[in-house]
C-alpha positions as CSV (number, residue, x, y, z in Angstrom):
1,X,127.1,143.6,179.5
2,X,125.0,141.0,177.7
3,X,122.6,138.9,179.7
4,X,123.6,135.3,180.4
5,X,122.5,132.7,177.8
6,X,120.2,131.0,180.2
7,X,118.2,134.1,180.9
8,X,117.5,134.4,177.2
9,X,116.7,130.8,176.8
10,X,114.0,131.0,179.5
11,X,112.4,134.1,177.8
12,X,108.6,133.4,177.4
13,X,108.5,134.4,173.8
14,X,111.5,132.3,172.9
15,X,110.0,129.3,174.7
16,X,106.6,129.7,173.0
17,X,108.2,129.9,169.6
18,X,110.4,126.8,170.4
19,X,107.3,124.8,171.5
20,X,105.5,125.7,168.3
21,X,108.5,124.8,166.2
22,X,108.9,121.5,168.1
23,X,105.3,120.6,167.6
24,X,105.4,121.3,163.9
25,X,108.9,119.9,163.0
26,X,108.7,117.1,165.6
27,X,105.3,115.9,164.2
28,X,106.6,115.8,160.7
29,X,109.7,113.9,161.7
30,X,107.8,111.5,164.0
31,X,105.4,110.7,161.1
32,X,108.2,110.1,158.8
33,X,110.1,107.8,161.2
34,X,107.3,106.1,163.0
35,X,104.3,106.2,160.6
36,X,103.3,102.6,161.1
37,X,103.3,102.7,164.9
38,X,101.4,106.0,164.8
39,X,98.9,104.8,162.2
40,X,98.2,101.5,164.1
41,X,98.6,103.2,167.5
42,X,100.9,100.4,168.7
43,X,104.0,101.8,170.4
44,X,106.8,100.0,172.2
45,X,108.4,101.7,175.1
46,X,111.5,102.3,172.9
47,X,109.3,103.9,170.2
48,X,107.7,106.2,172.8
49,X,111.1,107.3,174.0
50,X,112.3,107.9,170.4
51,X,109.2,110.0,169.6
52,X,109.7,112.1,172.7
53,X,113.3,112.7,171.6
54,X,112.0,113.6,168.1
55,X,110.2,116.5,169.7
56,X,113.0,117.4,172.0
57,X,115.6,118.0,169.3
58,X,113.8,120.7,167.3
59,X,112.8,122.4,170.6
60,X,116.4,122.4,171.7
61,X,117.7,123.7,168.4
62,X,115.1,126.5,168.2
63,X,115.7,127.6,171.8
64,X,119.5,127.6,171.4
65,X,119.4,129.5,168.1
66,X,116.9,132.2,169.4
67,X,118.7,132.6,172.7
68,X,122.1,133.0,171.1
69,X,120.7,135.5,168.6
70,X,119.1,137.5,171.5
71,X,122.4,137.4,173.4
72,X,124.4,138.6,170.5
73,X,121.9,141.3,169.6
74,X,121.9,142.6,173.2
75,X,125.7,142.5,173.3
76,X,125.9,144.4,170.0
77,X,123.5,147.1,171.3
78,X,125.4,147.4,174.5
79,X,128.7,147.9,172.5
80,X,127.1,150.5,170.3
81,X,125.8,152.4,173.4
82,X,129.3,152.3,175.0
83,X,130.8,153.6,171.8
84,X,128.6,156.7,171.8
């Protein structure tokens, strides 16, 4: 039986990859969407929240995709072992 999704999503390797992805992709998107505020270092509280969410989205997507892949791979391997 495949491990629960949450066990995979808390895997250290998956989390590390997700953080790296969030830092790279989030920084690019934050610069595109909030360049003036970043360049002048003047942020409103709403801009700070939006920038934080900008990093949260790629982190969430990367974690979800990697955990689902790991879950499916584990389930497929278990099915192959059961078939043997």
